[in-house]
MARZAMI-371210 format. One record per atom (N, C-alpha, C, O): residue number from 1; residue in three letters; atom name; x, y, z. Coordinates in nm, 3 decimals. Atoms other than C-alpha are relative to their C-alpha. Layout:
<recs>
{NUM,"ALA","CA",{X,Y,Z}}
...
</recs>
This chain:
<recs>
{1,"MET","N",{-0.110,0.092,-0.015}}
{1,"MET","CA",{-5.914,-5.016,-13.095}}
{1,"MET","C",{0.044,-0.015,0.146}}
{1,"MET","O",{0.145,-0.079,0.176}}
{2,"ALA","N",{-0.036,0.011,-0.142}}
{2,"ALA","CA",{-5.910,-4.982,-12.719}}
{2,"ALA","C",{-0.007,-0.145,0.046}}
{2,"ALA","O",{0.069,-0.187,0.133}}
{3,"ILE","N",{0.013,0.141,-0.039}}
{3,"ILE","CA",{-6.021,-5.344,-12.693}}
{3,"ILE","C",{0.125,-0.077,-0.043}}
{3,"ILE","O",{0.176,-0.158,0.033}}
{4,"ALA","N",{-0.121,0.069,0.048}}
{4,"ALA","CA",{-5.727,-5.464,-12.905}}
{4,"ALA","C",{0.120,0.038,0.086}}
{4,"ALA","O",{0.204,-0.046,0.117}}
{5,"GLU","N",{-0.111,-0.045,-0.085}}
{5,"GLU","CA",{-5.489,-5.256,-12.696}}
{5,"GLU","C",{-0.006,-0.068,0.136}}
{5,"GLU","O",{0.097,-0.108,0.191}}
{6,"HIS","N",{0.016,0.067,-0.129}}
{6,"HIS","CA",{-5.631,-5.404,-12.376}}
{6,"HIS","C",{0.039,-0.148,-0.009}}
{6,"HIS","O",{0.107,-0.200,0.079}}
{7,"LEU","N",{-0.036,0.141,0.019}}
{7,"LEU","CA",{-5.599,-5.759,-12.512}}
{7,"LEU","C",{0.151,-0.017,-0.014}}
{7,"LEU","O",{0.210,-0.111,0.040}}
{8,"LEU","N",{-0.145,0.007,0.016}}
{8,"LEU","CA",{-5.240,-5.689,-12.615}}
{8,"LEU","C",{0.071,0.020,0.133}}
{8,"LEU","O",{0.168,-0.049,0.162}}
{9,"ASN","N",{-0.061,-0.020,-0.132}}
{9,"ASN","CA",{-5.157,-5.556,-12.268}}
{9,"ASN","C",{-0.011,-0.125,0.086}}
{9,"ASN","O",{0.083,-0.161,0.156}}
{10,"GLU","N",{0.017,0.125,-0.075}}
{10,"GLU","CA",{-5.300,-5.873,-12.113}}
{10,"GLU","C",{0.095,-0.108,-0.052}}
{10,"GLU","O",{0.153,-0.183,0.027}}
{11,"ALA","N",{-0.091,0.100,0.058}}
{11,"ALA","CA",{-5.100,-6.090,-12.355}}
{11,"ALA","C",{0.144,0.028,0.039}}
{11,"ALA","O",{0.219,-0.064,0.071}}
{12,"GLN","N",{-0.136,-0.035,-0.038}}
{12,"GLN","CA",{-4.781,-5.900,-12.279}}
{12,"GLN","C",{0.025,-0.026,0.148}}
{12,"GLN","O",{0.134,-0.067,0.186}}
{13,"TYR","N",{-0.014,0.029,-0.143}}
{13,"TYR","CA",{-4.843,-5.933,-11.905}}
{13,"TYR","C",{0.016,-0.150,0.022}}
{13,"TYR","O",{0.101,-0.193,0.101}}
{14,"ALA","N",{-0.011,0.145,-0.012}}
{14,"ALA","CA",{-4.896,-6.307,-11.940}}
{14,"ALA","C",{0.137,-0.047,-0.047}}
{14,"ALA","O",{0.197,-0.136,0.014}}
{15,"PHE","N",{-0.132,0.037,0.051}}
{15,"PHE","CA",{-4.577,-6.332,-12.147}}
{15,"PHE","C",{0.109,0.037,0.101}}
{15,"PHE","O",{0.201,-0.041,0.124}}
{16,"ALA","N",{-0.100,-0.045,-0.097}}
{16,"ALA","CA",{-4.380,-6.133,-11.889}}
{16,"ALA","C",{-0.003,-0.084,0.128}}
{16,"ALA","O",{0.095,-0.089,0.201}}
{17,"SER","N",{0.013,0.082,-0.120}}
{17,"SER","CA",{-4.509,-6.364,-11.616}}
{17,"SER","C",{0.059,-0.139,-0.015}}
{17,"SER","O",{0.062,-0.216,0.082}}
{18,"ILE","N",{-0.060,0.131,0.023}}
{18,"ILE","CA",{-4.344,-6.669,-11.772}}
{18,"ILE","C",{0.141,0.003,0.058}}
{18,"ILE","O",{0.221,0.090,0.024}}
{19,"THR","N",{-0.132,0.007,-0.063}}
{19,"THR","CA",{-4.042,-6.767,-11.564}}
{19,"THR","C",{0.077,-0.119,-0.055}}
{19,"THR","O",{0.026,-0.194,-0.139}}
{20,"PHE","N",{-0.083,0.112,0.045}}
{20,"PHE","CA",{-3.761,-7.016,-11.616}}
{20,"PHE","C",{-0.053,-0.129,0.058}}
{20,"PHE","O",{-0.095,-0.134,0.174}}
{21,"GLY","N",{0.038,0.132,-0.048}}
{21,"GLY","CA",{-3.850,-7.382,-11.590}}
{21,"GLY","C",{-0.139,-0.040,-0.044}}
{21,"GLY","O",{-0.212,0.037,-0.105}}
{22,"GLU","N",{0.130,0.056,0.034}}
{22,"GLU","CA",{-4.153,-7.602,-11.634}}
{22,"GLU","C",{-0.088,0.003,0.123}}
{22,"GLU","O",{-0.056,-0.060,0.224}}
{23,"SER","N",{0.095,-0.001,-0.110}}
{23,"SER","CA",{-4.446,-7.527,-11.409}}
{23,"SER","C",{-0.140,0.020,-0.056}}
{23,"SER","O",{-0.158,0.057,-0.172}}
{24,"ARG","N",{0.139,-0.016,0.042}}
{24,"ARG","CA",{-4.822,-7.515,-11.422}}
{24,"ARG","C",{-0.029,0.147,-0.031}}
{24,"ARG","O",{-0.101,0.177,-0.126}}
{25,"ASP","N",{0.019,-0.143,0.025}}
{25,"ASP","CA",{-4.815,-7.135,-11.399}}
{25,"ASP","C",{0.060,0.043,-0.133}}
{25,"ASP","O",{0.001,0.123,-0.205}}
{26,"ASN","N",{-0.063,-0.035,0.128}}
{26,"ASN","CA",{-4.574,-7.111,-11.692}}
{26,"ASN","C",{-0.083,-0.050,-0.118}}
{26,"ASN","O",{-0.100,0.022,-0.217}}
{27,"ARG","N",{0.085,0.053,0.107}}
{27,"ARG","CA",{-4.793,-7.335,-11.907}}
{27,"ARG","C",{-0.127,0.083,-0.016}}
{27,"ARG","O",{-0.170,0.112,-0.127}}
{28,"ARG","N",{0.122,-0.080,0.005}}
{28,"ARG","CA",{-5.100,-7.133,-11.815}}
{28,"ARG","C",{0.027,0.137,-0.061}}
{28,"ARG","O",{-0.051,0.184,-0.145}}
{29,"ASN","N",{-0.032,-0.133,0.054}}
{29,"ASN","CA",{-4.932,-6.798,-11.889}}
{29,"ASN","C",{0.036,-0.007,-0.148}}
{29,"ASN","O",{-0.003,0.080,-0.226}}
{30,"ARG","N",{-0.034,0.016,0.141}}
{30,"ARG","CA",{-4.789,-6.925,-12.217}}
{30,"ARG","C",{-0.125,-0.022,-0.085}}
{30,"ARG","O",{-0.141,0.039,-0.190}}
{31,"SER","N",{0.124,0.028,0.071}}
{31,"SER","CA",{-5.127,-7.061,-12.325}}
{31,"SER","C",{-0.087,0.124,-0.009}}
{31,"SER","O",{-0.146,0.151,-0.113}}
{32,"ARG","N",{0.082,-0.122,-0.001}}
{32,"ARG","CA",{-5.303,-6.739,-12.225}}
{32,"ARG","C",{0.056,0.103,-0.097}}
{32,"ARG","O",{-0.020,0.164,-0.172}}
{33,"ALA","N",{-0.062,-0.096,0.091}}
{33,"ALA","CA",{-5.054,-6.520,-12.413}}
{33,"ALA","C",{-0.024,-0.040,-0.145}}
{33,"ALA","O",{-0.058,0.045,-0.228}}
{34,"MET","N",{0.020,0.047,0.137}}
{34,"MET","CA",{-5.082,-6.734,-12.726}}
{34,"MET","C",{-0.146,0.015,-0.041}}
{34,"MET","O",{-0.175,0.056,-0.154}}
{35,"SER","N",{0.142,-0.011,0.030}}
{35,"SER","CA",{-5.462,-6.741,-12.708}}
{35,"SER","C",{-0.040,0.145,-0.025}}
{35,"SER","O",{-0.114,0.174,-0.119}}
{36,"LEU","N",{0.035,-0.141,0.017}}
{36,"LEU","CA",{-5.489,-6.365,-12.668}}
{36,"LEU","C",{0.061,0.056,-0.128}}
{36,"LEU","O",{-0.003,0.136,-0.197}}
{37,"CYS","N",{-0.064,-0.047,0.123}}
{37,"CYS","CA",{-5.242,-6.303,-12.952}}
{37,"CYS","C",{-0.078,-0.049,-0.122}}
{37,"CYS","O",{-0.100,0.028,-0.216}}
{38,"ARG","N",{0.079,0.052,0.112}}
{38,"ARG","CA",{-5.439,-6.529,-13.186}}
{38,"ARG","C",{-0.134,0.072,-0.013}}
{38,"ARG","O",{-0.181,0.097,-0.124}}
{39,"LYS","N",{0.127,-0.070,0.001}}
{39,"LYS","CA",{-5.760,-6.355,-13.086}}
{39,"LYS","C",{0.015,0.140,-0.061}}
{39,"LYS","O",{-0.069,0.183,-0.139}}
{40,"ILE","N",{-0.026,-0.133,0.056}}
{40,"ILE","CA",{-5.611,-6.013,-13.168}}
{40,"ILE","C",{0.019,-0.009,-0.151}}
{40,"ILE","O",{-0.037,0.070,-0.226}}
{41,"ILE","N",{-0.028,0.015,0.143}}
{41,"ILE","CA",{-5.484,-6.135,-13.506}}
{41,"ILE","C",{-0.128,-0.034,-0.075}}
{41,"ILE","O",{-0.149,0.014,-0.187}}
{42,"ARG","N",{0.125,0.039,0.065}}
{42,"ARG","CA",{-5.822,-6.289,-13.587}}
{42,"ARG","C",{-0.098,0.116,-0.008}}
{42,"ARG","O",{-0.163,0.135,-0.111}}
{43,"GLN","N",{0.099,-0.106,-0.004}}
{43,"GLN","CA",{-6.032,-5.988,-13.484}}
{43,"GLN","C",{0.047,0.132,-0.062}}
{43,"GLN","O",{-0.034,0.206,-0.119}}
{44,"TYR","N",{-0.055,-0.126,0.050}}
{44,"TYR","CA",{-5.801,-5.701,-13.587}}
{44,"TYR","C",{0.123,-0.027,-0.085}}
{44,"TYR","O",{0.234,0.011,-0.046}}
{45,"PRO","N",{-0.117,0.047,0.077}}
{45,"PRO","CA",{-5.576,-5.840,-13.865}}
{45,"PRO","C",{0.091,0.109,-0.055}}
{45,"PRO","O",{0.209,0.083,-0.078}}
{46,"THR","N",{-0.083,-0.105,0.059}}
{46,"THR","CA",{-5.453,-5.506,-14.001}}
{46,"THR","C",{0.047,0.104,0.101}}
{46,"THR","O",{0.109,0.203,0.062}}
{47,"SER","N",{-0.035,-0.100,-0.101}}
{47,"SER","CA",{-5.398,-5.323,-13.673}}
{47,"SER","C",{0.146,-0.013,0.043}}
{47,"SER","O",{0.212,-0.113,0.017}}
{48,"MET","N",{-0.134,0.001,-0.056}}
{48,"MET","CA",{-5.071,-5.233,-13.508}}
{48,"MET","C",{0.012,-0.107,0.108}}
{48,"MET","O",{0.117,-0.169,0.125}}
{49,"GLU","N",{0.000,0.101,-0.106}}
{49,"GLU","CA",{-5.167,-5.462,-13.221}}
{49,"GLU","C",{0.018,-0.140,-0.058}}
{49,"GLU","O",{0.078,-0.226,0.006}}
{50,"ALA","N",{-0.017,0.130,0.064}}
{50,"ALA","CA",{-5.184,-5.756,-13.463}}
{50,"ALA","C",{0.147,-0.023,-0.033}}
{50,"ALA","O",{0.197,-0.135,-0.018}}
{51,"GLY","N",{-0.144,0.012,0.025}}
{51,"GLY","CA",{-4.824,-5.688,-13.566}}
{51,"GLY","C",{0.077,-0.032,0.126}}
{51,"GLY","O",{0.167,-0.115,0.124}}
{52,"GLU","N",{-0.064,0.028,-0.129}}
{52,"GLU","CA",{-4.718,-5.682,-13.203}}
{52,"GLU","C",{-0.031,-0.142,0.046}}
{52,"GLU","O",{0.053,-0.209,0.105}}
{53,"SER","N",{0.040,0.137,-0.039}}
{53,"SER","CA",{-4.911,-6.005,-13.145}}
{53,"SER","C",{0.080,-0.103,-0.078}}
{53,"SER","O",{0.121,-0.205,-0.023}}
{54,"ARG","N",{-0.082,0.093,0.080}}
{54,"ARG","CA",{-4.728,-6.175,-13.431}}
{54,"ARG","C",{0.142,-0.006,0.054}}
{54,"ARG","O",{0.201,-0.114,0.060}}
{55,"ALA","N",{-0.136,-0.001,-0.056}}
{55,"ALA","CA",{-4.396,-6.066,-13.283}}
{55,"ALA","C",{0.004,-0.077,0.132}}
{55,"ALA","O",{0.100,-0.149,0.159}}
{56,"LEU","N",{0.006,0.072,-0.127}}
{56,"LEU","CA",{-4.500,-6.200,-12.944}}
{56,"LEU","C",{-0.011,-0.150,-0.023}}
{56,"LEU","O",{0.053,-0.228,0.048}}
{57,"LEU","N",{0.010,0.142,0.032}}
{57,"LEU","CA",{-4.601,-6.533,-13.098}}
{57,"LEU","C",{0.134,-0.055,-0.049}}
{57,"LEU","O",{0.170,-0.169,-0.017}}
{58,"ARG","N",{-0.133,0.045,0.044}}
{58,"ARG","CA",{-4.260,-6.554,-13.268}}
{58,"ARG","C",{0.092,-0.019,0.120}}
{58,"ARG","O",{0.170,-0.114,0.124}}
{59,"ARG","N",{-0.083,0.014,-0.120}}
{59,"ARG","CA",{-4.094,-6.499,-12.930}}
{59,"ARG","C",{-0.040,-0.122,0.082}}
{59,"ARG","O",{0.042,-0.179,0.153}}
{60,"LEU","N",{0.047,0.120,-0.069}}
{60,"LEU","CA",{-4.307,-6.780,-12.790}}
{60,"LEU","C",{0.033,-0.127,-0.078}}
{60,"LEU","O",{0.007,-0.238,-0.030}}
{61,"GLY","N",{-0.041,0.117,0.078}}
{61,"GLY","CA",{-4.177,-7.008,-13.065}}
{61,"GLY","C",{-0.103,-0.045,-0.101}}
{61,"GLY","O",{-0.086,-0.150,-0.162}}
{62,"GLU","N",{0.102,0.038,0.098}}
{62,"GLU","CA",{-4.487,-7.015,-13.282}}
{62,"GLU","C",{-0.006,0.107,-0.107}}
{62,"GLU","O",{-0.033,0.224,-0.079}}
{63,"GLU","N",{0.006,-0.095,0.111}}
{63,"GLU","CA",{-4.473,-6.854,-13.621}}
{63,"GLU","C",{-0.146,0.024,-0.037}}
{63,"GLU","O",{-0.225,-0.070,-0.046}}
{64,"ALA","N",{0.136,-0.036,0.039}}
{64,"ALA","CA",{-4.788,-6.671,-13.718}}
{64,"ALA","C",{0.006,0.073,-0.133}}
{64,"ALA","O",{0.025,0.195,-0.138}}
{65,"PHE","N",{-0.006,-0.060,0.132}}
{65,"PHE","CA",{-4.792,-6.612,-14.088}}
{65,"PHE","C",{-0.139,0.040,-0.044}}
{65,"PHE","O",{-0.234,-0.039,-0.036}}
{66,"GLY","N",{0.127,-0.048,0.052}}
{66,"GLY","CA",{-5.069,-6.402,-14.229}}
{66,"GLY","C",{-0.020,-0.052,-0.141}}
{66,"GLY","O",{0.075,-0.092,-0.208}}
{67,"SER","N",{0.031,0.047,0.134}}
{67,"SER","CA",{-5.241,-6.499,-14.547}}
{67,"SER","C",{0.042,0.103,-0.104}}
{67,"SER","O",{0.018,0.222,-0.087}}
{68,"ASN","N",{-0.038,-0.087,0.110}}
{68,"ASN","CA",{-5.098,-6.355,-14.868}}
{68,"ASN","C",{-0.102,-0.007,-0.112}}
{68,"ASN","O",{-0.076,0.045,-0.221}}
{69,"LEU","N",{0.099,0.020,0.104}}
{69,"LEU","CA",{-5.412,-6.444,-15.061}}
{69,"LEU","C",{-0.050,0.133,-0.055}}
{69,"LEU","O",{-0.068,0.147,-0.176}}
{70,"ALA","N",{0.049,-0.130,0.048}}
{70,"ALA","CA",{-5.532,-6.083,-15.078}}
{70,"ALA","C",{0.101,0.068,-0.090}}
{70,"ALA","O",{0.064,0.142,-0.181}}
{71,"VAL","N",{-0.105,-0.061,0.082}}
{71,"VAL","CA",{-5.199,-5.978,-15.226}}
{71,"VAL","C",{0.017,-0.076,-0.131}}
{71,"VAL","O",{0.038,-0.013,-0.235}}
{72,"LEU","N",{-0.027,0.082,0.117}}
{72,"LEU","CA",{-5.162,-6.267,-15.471}}
{72,"LEU","C",{-0.121,-0.021,-0.091}}
{72,"LEU","O",{-0.105,-0.039,-0.212}}
{73,"HIS","N",{0.119,0.035,0.076}}
{73,"HIS","CA",{-5.519,-6.320,-15.583}}
{73,"HIS","C",{-0.072,0.126,-0.047}}
{73,"HIS","O",{-0.111,0.211,0.034}}
{74,"ARG","N",{0.074,-0.112,0.057}}
{74,"ARG","CA",{-5.684,-6.070,-15.818}}
{74,"ARG","C",{-0.099,-0.054,-0.100}}
{74,"ARG","O",{-0.070,-0.149,-0.173}}
{75,"HIS","N",{0.100,0.039,0.099}}
{75,"HIS","CA",{-5.999,-6.104,-16.021}}
{75,"HIS","C",{0.022,0.081,-0.126}}
{75,"HIS","O",{0.020,0.204,-0.124}}
{76,"ILE","N",{-0.012,-0.065,0.129}}
{76,"ILE","CA",{-5.944,-6.027,-16.387}}
{76,"ILE","C",{-0.087,-0.076,-0.098}}
{76,"ILE","O",{-0.126,-0.190,-0.074}}
{77,"THR","N",{0.085,0.065,0.098}}
{77,"THR","CA",{-6.146,-6.104,-16.694}}
{77,"THR","C",{0.079,-0.110,-0.072}}
{77,"THR","O",{0.202,-0.113,-0.069}}
{78,"GLU","N",{-0.064,0.110,0.072}}
{78,"GLU","CA",{-6.077,-6.412,-16.902}}
{78,"GLU","C",{0.087,0.051,-0.114}}
{78,"GLU","O",{0.194,-0.004,-0.140}}
{79,"THR","N",{-0.079,-0.053,0.113}}
{79,"THR","CA",{-5.957,-6.204,-17.196}}
{79,"THR","C",{0.130,0.063,0.049}}
{79,"THR","O",{0.234,0.050,-0.016}}
{80,"GLN","N",{-0.124,-0.057,-0.056}}
{80,"GLN","CA",{-5.708,-6.018,-16.977}}
{80,"GLN","C",{0.095,-0.112,0.039}}
{80,"GLN","O",{0.216,-0.101,0.019}}
{81,"HIS","N",{-0.083,0.111,-0.045}}
{81,"HIS","CA",{-5.585,-6.346,-16.837}}
{81,"HIS","C",{0.069,-0.067,-0.118}}
{81,"HIS","O",{0.188,-0.099,-0.110}}
{82,"HIS","N",{-0.056,0.071,0.114}}
{82,"HIS","CA",{-5.531,-6.505,-17.178}}
{82,"HIS","C",{0.086,0.090,-0.088}}
{82,"HIS","O",{0.170,0.040,-0.163}}
{83,"SER","N",{-0.082,-0.089,0.083}}
{83,"SER","CA",{-5.383,-6.195,-17.341}}
{83,"SER","C",{0.131,0.037,0.068}}
{83,"SER","O",{0.217,0.098,0.005}}
{84,"ALA","N",{-0.124,-0.031,-0.071}}
{84,"ALA","CA",{-5.111,-6.163,-17.076}}
{84,"ALA","C",{0.114,-0.078,-0.063}}
{84,"ALA","O",{0.101,-0.197,-0.094}}
{85,"SER","N",{-0.116,0.069,0.059}}
{85,"SER","CA",{-4.769,-6.242,-17.215}}
{85,"SER","C",{0.062,-0.095,0.101}}
{85,"SER","O",{0.067,-0.063,0.220}}
{86,"PRO","N",{-0.062,0.096,-0.093}}
{86,"PRO","CA",{-4.598,-6.550,-17.065}}
{86,"PRO","C",{0.132,0.055,0.053}}
{86,"PRO","O",{0.206,0.122,-0.018}}
{87,"SER","N",{-0.123,-0.049,-0.062}}
{87,"SER","CA",{-4.315,-6.476,-16.825}}
{87,"SER","C",{0.114,-0.095,-0.020}}
{87,"SER","O",{0.225,-0.069,0.026}}
</recs>
């Protein structure tokens, strides 16, 4: 996970380099931080660094919601599905 930690450090540095106002440097640093955060989330979705990346994206104004498909979707047999009582 040293690679994820290094990417997170770079993203945090880029975020910290954003100053007040609109400038080319600010746009570049914002874009770099967002790109690195997305890369961390894509490559290491369950790591601590991914959680930090999501928090950083929220601070940048972009919500990064993870997929709940693994939590909501389960494979069960047809008989189990049809024998379940209605809620």
